[in-house]
MDAnalysis code that builds the backbone (N, CA, C; Angstrom):
import MDAnalysis as mda
import numpy as np

u = mda.Universe.empty(723, n_residues=241, atom_resindex=np.repeat(np.arange(241), 3), trajectory=True)
u.add_TopologyAttr("name", ["N", "CA", "C"] * 241)
u.add_TopologyAttr("resid", np.arange(1, 242))
u.add_TopologyAttr("resname", ["UNK", "UNK", "UNK", "UNK", "UNK", "UNK", "UNK", "UNK", "UNK", "UNK", "UNK", "UNK", "UNK", "UNK", "UNK", "UNK", "UNK", "UNK", "UNK", "UNK", "UNK", "UNK", "UNK", "UNK", "UNK", "UNK", "UNK", "UNK", "UNK", "UNK", "UNK", "UNK", "UNK", "UNK", "UNK", "UNK", "UNK", "UNK", "UNK", "UNK", "UNK", "UNK", "UNK", "UNK", "UNK", "UNK", "UNK", "UNK", "UNK", "UNK", "UNK", "UNK", "UNK", "UNK", "UNK", "UNK", "UNK", "UNK", "UNK", "UNK", "UNK", "UNK", "UNK", "UNK", "UNK", "UNK", "UNK", "UNK", "UNK", "UNK", "UNK", "UNK", "UNK", "UNK", "UNK", "UNK", "UNK", "UNK", "UNK", "UNK", "UNK", "UNK", "UNK", "UNK", "UNK", "UNK", "UNK", "UNK", "UNK", "UNK", "UNK", "UNK", "UNK", "UNK", "UNK", "UNK", "UNK", "UNK", "UNK", "UNK", "UNK", "UNK", "UNK", "UNK", "UNK", "UNK", "UNK", "UNK", "UNK", "UNK", "UNK", "UNK", "UNK", "UNK", "UNK", "UNK", "UNK", "UNK", "UNK", "UNK", "UNK", "UNK", "UNK", "UNK", "UNK", "UNK", "UNK", "UNK", "UNK", "UNK", "UNK", "UNK", "UNK", "UNK", "UNK", "UNK", "UNK", "UNK", "UNK", "UNK", "UNK", "UNK", "UNK", "UNK", "UNK", "UNK", "UNK", "UNK", "UNK", "UNK", "UNK", "UNK", "UNK", "UNK", "UNK", "UNK", "UNK", "UNK", "UNK", "UNK", "UNK", "UNK", "UNK", "UNK", "UNK", "UNK", "UNK", "UNK", "UNK", "UNK", "UNK", "UNK", "UNK", "UNK", "UNK", "UNK", "UNK", "UNK", "UNK", "UNK", "UNK", "UNK", "UNK", "UNK", "UNK", "UNK", "UNK", "UNK", "UNK", "UNK", "UNK", "UNK", "UNK", "UNK", "UNK", "UNK", "UNK", "UNK", "UNK", "UNK", "UNK", "UNK", "UNK", "UNK", "UNK", "UNK", "UNK", "UNK", "UNK", "UNK", "UNK", "UNK", "UNK", "UNK", "UNK", "UNK", "UNK", "UNK", "UNK", "UNK", "UNK", "UNK", "UNK", "UNK", "UNK", "UNK", "UNK", "UNK", "UNK", "UNK", "UNK", "UNK", "UNK", "UNK", "UNK", "UNK", "UNK", "UNK", "UNK", "UNK", "UNK"])
u.atoms.positions = np.array([
    [15.870, -5.123, -7.564],
    [15.697, -6.442, -8.153],
    [16.977, -6.834, -8.884],
    [17.284, -8.157, -8.898],
    [18.488, -8.627, -9.566],
    [18.487, -8.202, -11.031],
    [19.675, -7.889, -11.543],
    [19.791, -7.321, -12.896],
    [19.158, -8.210, -13.965],
    [19.443, -9.500, -13.933],
    [18.949, -10.368, -14.996],
    [17.435, -10.530, -14.929],
    [16.905, -10.643, -13.713],
    [15.449, -10.754, -13.587],
    [14.781, -9.469, -14.061],
    [15.340, -8.329, -13.688],
    [14.779, -7.049, -14.137],
    [14.829, -6.946, -15.656],
    [15.916, -7.380, -16.252],
    [16.040, -7.313, -17.712],
    [15.024, -8.228, -18.398],
    [14.792, -9.416, -17.847],
    [13.823, -10.335, -18.447],
    [12.427, -9.730, -18.435],
    [12.060, -9.092, -17.320],
    [10.746, -8.464, -17.247],
    [10.662, -7.286, -18.210],
    [11.694, -6.449, -18.222],
    [11.672, -5.248, -19.064],
    [11.605, -5.588, -20.545],
    [12.172, -6.725, -20.955],
    [12.150, -7.099, -22.371],
    [10.726, -7.203, -22.913],
    [9.781, -7.569, -22.046],
    [8.393, -7.669, -22.490],
    [7.847, -6.313, -22.922],
    [8.437, -5.233, -22.410],
    [7.963, -3.880, -22.724],
    [8.742, -3.246, -23.870],
    [9.690, -3.977, -24.437],
    [10.437, -3.466, -25.588],
    [9.534, -3.473, -26.825],
    [9.723, -2.529, -27.758],
    [8.886, -2.498, -28.966],
    [9.162, -3.702, -29.857],
    [8.143, -4.113, -30.587],
    [8.303, -5.235, -31.517],
    [9.240, -4.853, -32.653],
    [9.087, -3.628, -33.148],
    [9.937, -3.149, -34.244],
    [11.209, -2.537, -33.674],
    [12.367, -2.778, -34.272],
    [13.629, -2.231, -33.748],
    [13.630, -0.714, -33.619],
    [12.862, -0.015, -34.446],
    [12.829, 1.443, -34.388],
    [11.637, 1.969, -33.587],
    [10.945, 1.088, -32.873],
    [9.789, 1.510, -32.088],
    [10.188, 2.286, -30.842],
    [9.187, 2.844, -30.187],
    [9.402, 3.637, -28.977],
    [9.831, 2.731, -27.823],
    [10.991, 3.029, -27.227],
    [11.543, 2.183, -26.157],
    [11.350, 2.799, -24.778],
    [10.443, 3.780, -24.673],
    [10.240, 4.465, -23.396],
    [9.847, 3.489, -22.293],
    [8.833, 2.645, -22.545],
    [8.359, 1.736, -21.495],
    [9.423, 0.711, -21.118],
    [10.235, 0.297, -22.083],
    [11.314, -0.650, -21.778],
    [12.306, -0.036, -20.798],
    [12.786, 1.178, -21.118],
    [13.781, 1.801, -20.234],
    [13.165, 2.199, -18.892],
    [11.906, 2.645, -18.915],
    [11.245, 3.011, -17.662],
    [11.162, 1.799, -16.727],
    [10.684, 0.658, -17.247],
    [10.541, -0.512, -16.398],
    [11.892, -1.052, -15.946],
    [12.882, -1.015, -16.831],
    [14.205, -1.513, -16.464],
    [14.800, -0.677, -15.331],
    [14.722, 0.647, -15.468],
    [15.280, 1.530, -14.435],
    [14.505, 1.388, -13.133],
    [13.180, 1.315, -13.219],
    [12.370, 1.215, -12.009],
    [12.646, -0.087, -11.268],
    [12.726, -1.192, -11.990],
    [12.968, -2.472, -11.348],
    [14.341, -2.532, -10.690],
    [15.326, -1.889, -11.301],
    [16.678, -1.932, -10.749],
    [16.867, -0.973, -9.575],
    [16.079, 0.114, -9.545],
    [16.348, 1.158, -8.562],
    [15.321, 1.248, -7.447],
    [14.099, 0.768, -7.689],
    [13.016, 0.936, -6.724],
    [12.818, -0.360, -5.947],
    [12.872, -0.320, -4.610],
    [12.688, -1.549, -3.814],
    [11.233, -1.989, -3.724],
    [10.331, -1.319, -4.432],
    [8.910, -1.627, -4.352],
    [8.598, -3.090, -4.609],
    [9.018, -3.607, -5.756],
    [8.565, -4.944, -6.163],
    [9.113, -6.066, -5.291],
    [10.390, -6.086, -4.933],
    [10.829, -7.120, -3.987],
    [10.043, -7.082, -2.681],
    [9.723, -5.871, -2.196],
    [8.955, -5.751, -0.959],
    [7.546, -6.292, -1.094],
    [6.874, -5.960, -2.195],
    [5.500, -6.417, -2.406],
    [5.464, -7.921, -2.663],
    [6.404, -8.430, -3.447],
    [6.448, -9.874, -3.710],
    [6.614, -10.663, -2.412],
    [7.477, -10.183, -1.538],
    [7.678, -10.870, -0.257],
    [6.404, -10.813, 0.582],
    [5.700, -9.678, 0.535],
    [4.481, -9.532, 1.336],
    [3.364, -10.449, 0.860],
    [3.348, -10.796, -0.436],
    [2.273, -11.624, -0.990],
    [2.580, -13.115, -0.978],
    [3.825, -13.490, -0.734],
    [4.159, -14.912, -0.717],
    [3.406, -15.616, 0.409],
    [2.948, -16.821, 0.113],
    [2.231, -17.586, 1.120],
    [0.724, -17.484, 1.010],
    [0.209, -16.607, 0.164],
    [-1.224, -16.550, -0.071],
    [-1.501, -16.812, -1.552],
    [-2.577, -17.534, -1.817],
    [-2.982, -17.796, -3.198],
    [-4.248, -17.036, -3.558],
    [-4.647, -16.140, -2.697],
    [-5.877, -15.387, -2.941],
    [-5.740, -14.547, -4.207],
    [-6.797, -14.431, -5.003],
    [-6.750, -13.548, -6.178],
    [-6.359, -12.137, -5.762],
    [-5.651, -11.440, -6.648],
    [-5.127, -10.115, -6.330],
    [-5.778, -9.046, -7.192],
    [-6.224, -7.970, -6.542],
    [-6.693, -6.771, -7.225],
    [-5.648, -5.691, -7.013],
    [-5.063, -5.196, -8.099],
    [-4.012, -4.180, -8.054],
    [-4.649, -2.831, -8.399],
    [-4.900, -2.011, -7.375],
    [-5.585, -0.737, -7.557],
    [-4.567, 0.337, -7.947],
    [-4.745, 0.924, -9.140],
    [-3.774, 1.892, -9.648],
    [-2.574, 1.177, -10.225],
    [-2.828, 0.241, -11.139],
    [-1.789, -0.697, -11.599],
    [-0.816, -0.111, -12.613],
    [-1.145, 1.041, -13.232],
    [-0.266, 1.581, -14.266],
    [-0.146, 0.616, -15.436],
    [1.080, 0.271, -15.795],
    [1.341, -0.647, -16.910],
    [1.185, -2.115, -16.531],
    [0.883, -2.392, -15.262],
    [0.736, -3.782, -14.836],
    [2.055, -4.471, -14.581],
    [3.050, -3.718, -14.199],
    [4.377, -4.293, -13.971],
    [4.359, -5.344, -12.870],
    [3.488, -5.170, -11.883],
    [3.425, -6.132, -10.788],
    [3.039, -7.518, -11.295],
    [2.164, -7.602, -12.299],
    [1.772, -8.907, -12.841],
    [2.990, -9.650, -13.383],
    [3.872, -8.949, -14.090],
    [5.075, -9.570, -14.638],
    [6.015, -10.006, -13.514],
    [6.147, -9.146, -12.486],
    [7.026, -9.477, -11.370],
    [6.512, -10.702, -10.621],
    [5.190, -10.801, -10.450],
    [4.617, -11.966, -9.772],
    [4.929, -13.252, -10.524],
    [4.738, -13.237, -11.830],
    [4.977, -14.453, -12.604],
    [6.456, -14.824, -12.607],
    [7.342, -13.840, -12.691],
    [8.778, -14.118, -12.616],
    [9.149, -14.706, -11.258],
    [8.379, -14.330, -10.229],
    [8.647, -14.819, -8.877],
    [7.998, -16.173, -8.612],
    [7.293, -16.717, -9.604],
    [6.645, -18.004, -9.429],
    [5.305, -17.934, -8.725],
    [4.744, -16.742, -8.568],
    [3.443, -16.585, -7.919],
    [2.364, -16.555, -9.000],
    [1.484, -17.570, -8.981],
    [0.509, -17.751, -10.053],
    [-0.884, -17.261, -9.678],
    [-1.008, -16.505, -8.594],
    [-2.333, -16.070, -8.157],
    [-3.003, -15.205, -9.235],
    [-4.323, -15.349, -9.421],
    [-5.030, -14.545, -10.421],
    [-4.832, -13.056, -10.154],
    [-4.628, -12.302, -11.219],
    [-4.296, -10.875, -11.104],
    [-5.277, -10.041, -11.927],
    [-5.810, -8.991, -11.323],
    [-6.596, -7.989, -12.043],
    [-6.055, -6.617, -11.698],
    [-5.655, -5.856, -12.716],
    [-5.153, -4.509, -12.510],
    [-6.150, -3.481, -13.008],
    [-6.351, -2.409, -12.233],
    [-7.237, -1.323, -12.657],
    [-6.507, 0.003, -12.487],
    [-6.811, 0.949, -13.375],
    [-6.164, 2.251, -13.342],
    [-7.047, 3.255, -14.076],
    [-6.904, 4.539, -13.730],
    [-7.667, 5.585, -14.395],
    [-7.111, 5.909, -15.776],
    [-5.842, 5.576, -16.032],
    [-5.158, 5.940, -17.274],
    [-5.444, 4.881, -18.350],
    [-6.352, 5.206, -19.262],
    [-6.759, 4.241, -20.287],
    [-5.611, 3.862, -21.210],
    [-4.707, 4.804, -21.491],
    [-3.589, 4.502, -22.374],
    [-2.643, 3.490, -21.733],
    [-2.353, 3.664, -20.443],
    [-1.492, 2.700, -19.750],
    [-2.162, 1.325, -19.686],
    [-3.466, 1.310, -19.455],
    [-4.181, 0.041, -19.410],
    [-4.087, -0.667, -20.758],
    [-4.267, 0.070, -21.844],
    [-4.181, -0.533, -23.181],
    [-2.789, -1.098, -23.431],
    [-1.756, -0.343, -23.066],
    [-0.390, -0.839, -23.249],
    [-0.123, -2.039, -22.353],
    [-0.633, -1.990, -21.119],
    [-0.451, -3.116, -20.208],
    [-1.085, -4.391, -20.741],
    [-2.281, -4.262, -21.318],
    [-2.963, -5.428, -21.908],
    [-2.138, -6.029, -23.034],
    [-1.645, -5.158, -23.923],
    [-0.889, -5.649, -25.077],
    [0.366, -6.387, -24.640],
    [1.079, -5.806, -23.700],
    [2.337, -6.405, -23.262],
    [2.088, -7.717, -22.528],
    [1.074, -7.755, -21.658],
    [0.772, -8.978, -20.920],
    [0.381, -10.109, -21.869],
    [-0.407, -9.764, -22.901],
    [-0.803, -10.777, -23.882],
    [0.406, -11.262, -24.666],
    [1.271, -10.333, -25.062],
    [2.458, -10.708, -25.835],
    [3.408, -11.568, -25.001],
    [3.447, -11.292, -23.688],
    [4.333, -12.053, -22.800],
    [3.715, -13.386, -22.386],
    [2.444, -13.623, -22.738],
    [1.792, -14.886, -22.412],
    [1.459, -15.045, -20.937],
    [1.152, -13.950, -20.244],
    [0.808, -14.043, -18.831],
    [-0.590, -14.633, -18.676],
    [-0.699, -15.701, -17.903],
    [-1.987, -16.367, -17.689],
    [-2.738, -15.716, -16.539],
    [-4.070, -15.711, -16.655],
    [-4.959, -15.254, -15.582],
    [-4.646, -13.823, -15.163],
    [-4.435, -12.950, -16.152],
    [-4.132, -11.539, -15.920],
    [-5.107, -10.698, -16.731],
    [-5.803, -9.763, -16.075],
    [-6.746, -8.884, -16.763],
    [-6.530, -7.447, -16.315],
    [-6.986, -6.503, -17.161],
    [-6.849, -5.074, -16.880],
    [-8.155, -4.361, -17.210],
    [-8.480, -3.325, -16.420],
    [-9.674, -2.522, -16.662],
    [-9.410, -1.070, -16.289],
    [-10.100, -0.160, -16.979],
    [-10.026, 1.264, -16.668],
    [-11.043, 1.568, -15.574],
    [-10.567, 2.102, -14.438],
    [-11.435, 2.424, -13.304],
    [-10.922, 3.702, -12.647],
    [-11.831, 4.627, -12.339],
    [-11.507, 5.832, -11.579],
    [-11.795, 5.534, -10.116],
    [-10.755, 5.335, -9.325],
    [-10.934, 4.920, -7.932],
    [-11.558, 6.008, -7.079],
    [-11.526, 7.264, -7.536],
    [-12.183, 8.333, -6.790],
    [-13.701, 8.247, -6.931],
    [-14.176, 7.459, -7.903],
    [-15.613, 7.369, -8.166],
    [-16.196, 5.989, -7.894],
    [-15.404, 4.946, -8.049],
    [-15.941, 3.598, -7.877],
    [-14.846, 2.649, -7.414],
    [-15.272, 1.548, -6.797],
    [-14.362, 0.496, -6.359],
    [-14.824, -0.825, -6.963],
    [-13.953, -1.565, -7.613],
    [-14.363, -2.828, -8.251],
    [-14.796, -3.862, -7.218],
    [-15.661, -4.772, -7.639],
    [-16.023, -5.921, -6.804],
    [-14.855, -6.909, -6.801],
    [-14.544, -7.444, -5.618],
    [-13.390, -8.350, -5.530],
    [-13.413, -9.048, -4.192],
    [-12.916, -10.298, -4.161],
    [-12.662, -11.022, -2.923],
    [-11.262, -11.599, -3.014],
    [-10.403, -11.221, -2.101],
    [-9.032, -11.700, -2.113],
    [-8.087, -10.628, -1.602],
    [-6.836, -10.667, -2.057],
    [-5.838, -9.683, -1.660],
    [-5.956, -8.416, -2.505],
    [-5.417, -7.334, -1.969],
    [-5.478, -6.041, -2.649],
    [-4.121, -5.356, -2.506],
    [-3.638, -4.749, -3.589],
    [-2.462, -3.875, -3.512],
    [-2.875, -2.458, -3.880],
    [-2.349, -1.502, -3.134],
    [-2.566, -0.074, -3.392],
    [-1.178, 0.561, -3.376],
    [-0.571, 0.685, -4.540],
    [0.832, 1.085, -4.631],
    [0.948, 2.484, -5.223],
    [1.431, 3.408, -4.409],
    [1.651, 4.794, -4.842],
    [0.360, 5.423, -5.363],
    [-0.724, 5.213, -4.647],
    [-2.040, 5.706, -5.060],
    [-2.660, 6.645, -4.031],
    [-2.516, 6.334, -2.747],
    [-3.278, 7.041, -1.726],
    [-3.100, 8.553, -1.785],
    [-1.887, 9.023, -2.051],
    [-1.654, 10.465, -2.034],
    [-2.398, 11.209, -3.130],
    [-2.913, 10.479, -4.117],
    [-3.655, 11.115, -5.204],
    [-5.146, 11.239, -4.892],
    [-5.558, 10.778, -3.721],
    [-6.964, 10.830, -3.327],
    [-7.149, 11.785, -2.156],
    [-8.287, 12.491, -2.089],
    [-8.605, 13.280, -0.888],
    [-8.744, 12.375, 0.325],
    [-8.668, 12.986, 1.506],
    [-8.677, 12.204, 2.748],
    [-9.882, 11.282, 2.842],
    [-11.082, 11.789, 2.581],
    [-12.277, 10.952, 2.712],
    [-12.299, 9.836, 1.682],
    [-11.761, 10.107, 0.488],
    [-11.680, 9.050, -0.526],
    [-10.681, 7.980, -0.099],
    [-9.600, 8.372, 0.560],
    [-8.656, 7.390, 1.101],
    [-9.357, 6.482, 2.106],
    [-10.096, 7.104, 3.026],
    [-10.800, 6.330, 4.047],
    [-11.786, 5.348, 3.402],
    [-12.527, 5.840, 2.411],
    [-13.519, 4.984, 1.748],
    [-12.844, 3.839, 1.006],
    [-11.710, 4.126, 0.337],
    [-11.005, 3.087, -0.412],
    [-10.450, 2.016, 0.524],
    [-9.857, 2.439, 1.635],
    [-9.294, 1.476, 2.579],
    [-10.396, 0.629, 3.215],
    [-11.530, 1.247, 3.518],
    [-12.647, 0.502, 4.074],
    [-13.165, -0.533, 3.072],
    [-13.270, -0.111, 1.796],
    [-13.721, -1.048, 0.755],
    [-12.719, -2.175, 0.569],
    [-11.407, -1.846, 0.563],
    [-10.374, -2.873, 0.401],
    [-10.400, -3.861, 1.565],
    [-10.620, -3.352, 2.780],
    [-10.687, -4.241, 3.944],
    [-11.831, -5.233, 3.802],
    [-12.947, -4.785, 3.221],
    [-14.082, -5.670, 3.033],
    [-13.855, -6.739, 1.982],
    [-12.811, -6.595, 1.172],
    [-12.500, -7.568, 0.128],
    [-11.650, -8.728, 0.640],
    [-11.011, -8.569, 1.796],
    [-10.052, -9.566, 2.268],
    [-10.752, -10.830, 2.739],
    [-10.302, -11.955, 2.232],
    [-10.840, -13.265, 2.584],
    [-9.728, -14.137, 3.135],
    [-9.988, -14.877, 4.189],
    [-9.024, -15.852, 4.682],
    [-7.663, -15.244, 4.958],
    [-6.637, -15.769, 4.249],
    [-5.274, -15.273, 4.473],
    [-4.908, -14.142, 3.509],
    [-5.899, -13.555, 2.858],
    [-5.633, -12.458, 1.930],
    [-5.029, -11.267, 2.665],
    [-4.275, -10.450, 1.921],
    [-3.568, -9.320, 2.520],
    [-3.825, -8.045, 1.740],
    [-3.790, -6.951, 2.452],
    [-3.807, -5.624, 1.849],
    [-2.380, -5.094, 1.915],
    [-1.788, -4.822, 0.753],
    [-0.401, -4.361, 0.688],
    [-0.409, -2.949, 0.099],
    [0.147, -2.016, 0.851],
    [0.149, -0.601, 0.466],
    [1.589, -0.116, 0.385],
    [1.893, 0.646, -0.660],
    [3.137, 1.443, -0.668],
    [2.699, 2.880, -0.844],
    [3.136, 3.729, 0.061],
    [2.734, 5.124, -0.004],
    [3.811, 6.024, 0.575],
    [3.853, 7.241, 0.084],
    [4.634, 8.270, 0.745],
    [3.848, 8.769, 1.945],
    [4.533, 8.977, 3.066],
    [3.866, 9.486, 4.262],
    [4.131, 10.977, 4.414],
    [3.117, 11.676, 4.863],
    [3.224, 13.123, 5.015],
    [3.953, 13.500, 6.291],
    [5.085, 14.152, 6.164],
    [5.802, 14.711, 7.301],
    [6.722, 15.818, 6.780],
    [7.470, 16.448, 7.679],
    [8.329, 17.574, 7.305],
    [9.773, 17.170, 7.069],
    [10.030, 15.886, 6.879],
    [11.396, 15.427, 6.656],
    [11.866, 15.796, 5.250],
    [13.179, 15.686, 5.036],
    [13.718, 15.923, 3.701],
    [13.154, 14.942, 2.698],
    [12.986, 13.698, 3.116],
    [12.384, 12.704, 2.225],
    [10.946, 13.077, 1.878],
    [10.215, 13.587, 2.861],
    [8.844, 13.991, 2.607],
    [8.759, 15.105, 1.584],
    [9.660, 16.096, 1.702],
    [9.668, 17.205, 0.736],
    [10.062, 16.713, -0.657],
    [11.045, 15.831, -0.727],
    [11.474, 15.296, -2.024],
    [10.344, 14.510, -2.694],
    [9.602, 13.747, -1.898],
    [8.479, 12.980, -2.447],
    [7.440, 13.910, -3.048],
    [7.119, 14.989, -2.356],
    [6.109, 15.925, -2.859],
    [6.565, 16.575, -4.163],
    [7.842, 16.943, -4.244],
    [8.370, 17.564, -5.465],
    [8.335, 16.586, -6.634],
    [8.754, 15.331, -6.384],
    [8.777, 14.325, -7.457],
    [7.367, 14.048, -7.974],
    [6.395, 13.964, -7.076],
    [5.019, 13.718, -7.514],
    [4.482, 14.902, -8.317],
    [4.869, 16.104, -7.940],
    [4.423, 17.279, -8.693],
    [5.013, 17.264, -10.099],
    [6.292, 16.898, -10.208],
    [6.927, 16.827, -11.528],
    [6.288, 15.748, -12.389],
    [5.960, 14.583, -11.783],
    [5.323, 13.507, -12.539],
    [3.995, 13.957, -13.124],
    [3.286, 14.810, -12.386],
    [2.022, 15.336, -12.898],
    [2.256, 16.362, -14.003],
    [3.257, 17.213, -13.829],
    [3.527, 18.266, -14.813],
    [3.961, 17.708, -16.160],
    [4.759, 16.632, -16.154],
    [5.238, 16.076, -17.421],
    [4.232, 15.107, -18.041],
    [3.123, 14.819, -17.311],
    [2.073, 14.001, -17.874],
    [2.174, 12.519, -17.594],
    [3.195, 12.072, -16.821],
    [3.287, 10.644, -16.521],
    [2.134, 10.214, -15.613],
    [1.770, 11.089, -14.665],
    [0.612, 10.848, -13.814],
    [-0.486, 11.818, -14.223],
    [-1.695, 11.287, -14.487],
    [-2.793, 12.146, -14.897],
    [-3.317, 12.985, -13.744],
    [-3.188, 12.487, -12.522],
    [-3.685, 13.193, -11.350],
    [-2.528, 13.799, -10.573],
    [-2.812, 14.888, -9.864],
    [-1.799, 15.472, -8.980],
    [-2.011, 14.958, -7.561],
    [-0.923, 14.898, -6.798],
    [-1.025, 14.449, -5.413],
    [-1.881, 15.435, -4.621],
    [-2.775, 14.919, -3.798],
    [-3.711, 15.773, -3.071],
    [-3.522, 15.730, -1.565],
    [-3.270, 14.524, -1.024],
    [-3.253, 14.388, 0.438],
    [-2.337, 13.232, 0.822],
    [-1.200, 13.550, 1.433],
    [-0.285, 12.503, 1.887],
    [-0.726, 12.035, 3.275],
    [-1.032, 10.754, 3.440],
    [-1.442, 10.295, 4.772],
    [-0.267, 10.341, 5.741],
    [-0.560, 10.646, 6.992],
    [0.455, 10.521, 8.029],
    [0.438, 9.078, 8.533],
    [1.499, 8.690, 9.207],
    [1.540, 7.313, 9.712],
    [0.421, 7.081, 10.714],
    [0.249, 8.020, 11.665],
    [-0.798, 7.844, 12.668],
    [-2.181, 7.838, 12.023],
    [-2.374, 8.715, 11.029],
    [-3.674, 8.777, 10.375],
    [-3.987, 7.510, 9.602],
    [-2.983, 6.979, 8.896],
    [-3.191, 5.749, 8.134],
    [-3.423, 4.569, 9.068],
    [-2.670, 4.519, 10.165],
    [-2.862, 3.454, 11.146],
    [-4.281, 3.488, 11.689],
    [-4.781, 4.691, 11.997],
    [-6.129, 4.828, 12.543],
    [-7.181, 4.385, 11.534],
    [-6.992, 4.729, 10.252],
    [-7.960, 4.326, 9.232],
    [-7.991, 2.807, 9.073],
    [-6.830, 2.169, 9.125],
    [-6.772, 0.718, 8.983],
    [-7.402, 0.027, 10.192],
    [-7.140, 0.551, 11.383],
    [-7.746, -0.031, 12.579],
    [-9.256, 0.119, 12.547],
    [-9.727, 1.285, 12.082],
    [-11.175, 1.502, 11.990],
    [-11.818, 0.539, 11.002],
    [-11.029, 0.092, 10.008],
    [-11.533, -0.870, 9.019],
    [-11.394, -2.318, 9.496],
    [-10.934, -2.518, 10.731],
    [-10.831, -3.862, 11.288],
    [-9.567, -4.597, 10.907],
    [-8.493, -3.848, 10.586],
    [-7.253, -4.477, 10.142],
    [-6.121, -4.209, 11.131],
    [-5.202, -5.153, 11.227],
    [-3.953, -4.922, 11.940],
    [-2.859, -4.777, 10.888],
    [-1.950, -3.845, 11.106],
    [-0.987, -3.503, 10.055],
    [0.417, -3.382, 10.615],
    [1.392, -3.693, 9.748],
    [2.793, -3.447, 10.048],
    [3.318, -2.410, 9.062],
    [4.178, -1.525, 9.541],
    [4.783, -0.474, 8.728],
    [6.287, -0.710, 8.655],
    [6.853, -0.593, 7.462],
    [8.301, -0.725, 7.295],
    [8.769, 0.278, 6.247],
    [9.873, 0.982, 6.495],
    [10.381, 1.910, 5.473],
    [10.782, 1.158, 4.216],
    [10.494, 1.743, 3.065],
    [10.835, 1.117, 1.788],
    [11.551, 2.147, 0.923],
    [12.579, 2.772, 1.531],
    [13.347, 3.780, 0.792],
    [14.280, 3.149, -0.231],
    [14.968, 2.074, 0.191],
    [16.072, 1.569, -0.619],
    [17.123, 2.652, -0.752],
    [17.625, 2.826, -1.959],
    [18.609, 3.877, -2.225],
    [17.954, 5.132, -2.809],
    [16.635, 5.216, -2.715],
    [15.927, 6.366, -3.262],
    [15.843, 7.479, -2.208],
    [15.564, 8.714, -2.633],
    [15.440, 9.817, -1.675],
    [14.012, 10.018, -1.175],
    [13.108, 9.077, -1.459],
    [11.690, 9.299, -1.187],
    [11.254, 8.720, 0.161],
    [10.164, 9.267, 0.686],
    [9.649, 8.865, 2.000],
    [8.611, 7.759, 1.847],
    [9.003, 6.671, 1.201],
    [8.069, 5.591, 0.897],
    [8.083, 4.517, 1.985],
    [6.880, 4.019, 2.283],
    [6.713, 2.992, 3.313],
    [5.880, 1.844, 2.769],
    [6.185, 0.635, 3.236],
    [5.403, -0.546, 2.901],
    [4.522, -0.884, 4.100],
    [3.235, -1.001, 3.833],
    [2.256, -1.314, 4.874],
    [1.560, -2.614, 4.480],
    [1.599, -3.597, 5.365],
    [0.945, -4.884, 5.114],
    [-0.112, -5.076, 6.191],
    [-1.370, -5.242, 5.756],
    [-2.485, -5.334, 6.702],
    [-3.270, -6.614, 6.464],
    [-3.783, -7.158, 7.550],
    [-4.618, -8.355, 7.508],
    [-5.786, -8.162, 8.456],
    [-6.782, -9.012, 8.318],
    [-7.924, -8.968, 9.216],
    [-7.467, -9.171, 10.653],
    [-7.889, -8.294, 11.549],
    [-7.527, -8.423, 12.955],
    [-8.321, -9.564, 13.578],
    [-7.628, -10.449, 14.301],
    [-8.313, -11.550, 14.983],
    [-9.117, -10.991, 16.153],
    [-10.308, -11.523, 16.414],
    [-11.092, -11.041, 17.553],
    [-10.380, -11.328, 18.874],
    [-10.502, -10.437, 19.813],
    [-9.859, -10.616, 21.113],
    [-10.460, -11.808, 21.839],
    [-9.605, -12.692, 22.411],
    [-10.145, -13.845, 23.138],
    [-10.900, -13.433, 24.396],
    [-10.678, -12.175, 24.858],
    [-11.338, -11.700, 26.066],
    [-12.694, -11.074, 25.762],
    [-12.940, -10.818, 24.458],
    [-14.212, -10.184, 24.108],
    [-15.338, -11.204, 24.272],
    [-16.433, -10.832, 24.975],
    [-17.535, -11.783, 25.163],
    [-18.244, -12.070, 23.863],
    [-18.608, -13.333, 23.657],
    [-19.408, -13.683, 22.503],
    [-20.835, -13.226, 22.758],
    [-21.614, -13.011, 21.698],
    [-22.963, -12.492, 21.889],
    [-23.781, -13.288, 22.896],
    [-23.667, -14.637, 22.895],
    [-24.494, -15.434, 23.796],
    [-24.002, -15.368, 25.240],
    [-22.751, -14.844, 25.440],
    [-22.200, -14.777, 26.788],
    [-22.531, -13.455, 27.483],
    [-23.067, -12.493, 26.726],
    [-23.316, -11.191, 27.300],
    [-24.504, -11.271, 28.270],
    [-24.405, -10.541, 29.366],
    [-25.467, -10.530, 30.361],
    [-26.651, -9.772, 29.837],
    [-27.851, -10.265, 30.025],
    [-29.026, -9.506, 29.606],
    [-29.187, -8.270, 30.453],
    [-29.782, -7.254, 29.843],
    [-30.039, -6.029, 30.607],
    [-31.136, -6.288, 31.640],
    [-30.959, -5.682, 32.787],
    [-31.995, -5.822, 33.789],
    [-33.176, -4.932, 33.483],
    [-34.344, -5.341, 33.885],
    [-35.518, -4.535, 33.619],
    [-35.544, -3.296, 34.480],
    [-36.408, -2.328, 34.121],
    [-36.549, -1.091, 34.889],
    [-35.466, -0.142, 34.567],
])
C-alpha cells in the first residue's frame, strides 16, 4: 500500500497518550507497507455494495482500508480473540468509521448469520479439514446477487514458501499473537473442490508480493447454471414399468 495511505490508517491505531503502547501502530504500519493482502482484497471487493462479513477480522484493519479506499459497504468483523475485538472496536469508534461492528465468535463452533459478501483472510489453516468445508459451505450460502467470497490463505505444498509459511504461523502461535495454532493447510486442488461443491466458481492468484510466504488470493462467486442443463419442467417423465 502507498506510504501515505498506510500511515493515515496506522495513525488510528496510535495510542492517545504519547507514552502509550505503540505496538498496534507499528504492526499495522509495517503490515500495510509490506503485505499485498489489502490492495488485493480491496480490488476484489470493488464493484459490489453488498454488506461484508469479515471472518477472523483481528483488529479490523480491513474496515479502515475499505473506508480509505472509498468503499462504504456495511462491515461486520468477527474473531475468536476478545482482546483484539475490544481494541478494534475502540479504534474504529475513535476513527469515526460508520456502519462498522465487531463481535467475538469462535468459527470452529458457530457461523454468524449474514447475507452479502464474505472475507476469510488467513483463517482456513487454523481450522481442521471438515471445519474448513463447513465454513466454506456456510459462506457460500451467504452470497447474494453480486456478492463475493474473498479468501487469502497459505496453500499446503512442499515448496520453500510453503515451509516458510508453516514456520511463521508456528512462531505467531508461540509468541501469542495468534491464539490458535495452524492445523490444516488446504491444497489448491482441495480448496477448488470444496468451493465447487459449494456451488461457487473461483479464481486463484498468487499474493506473495515481496514476502516469502505461500499466500494466494481466491475470489469466488455463485456459479451460473449451465444453459445446457434442462429446467425441471423440460425433463422427460419416467416411463412406467
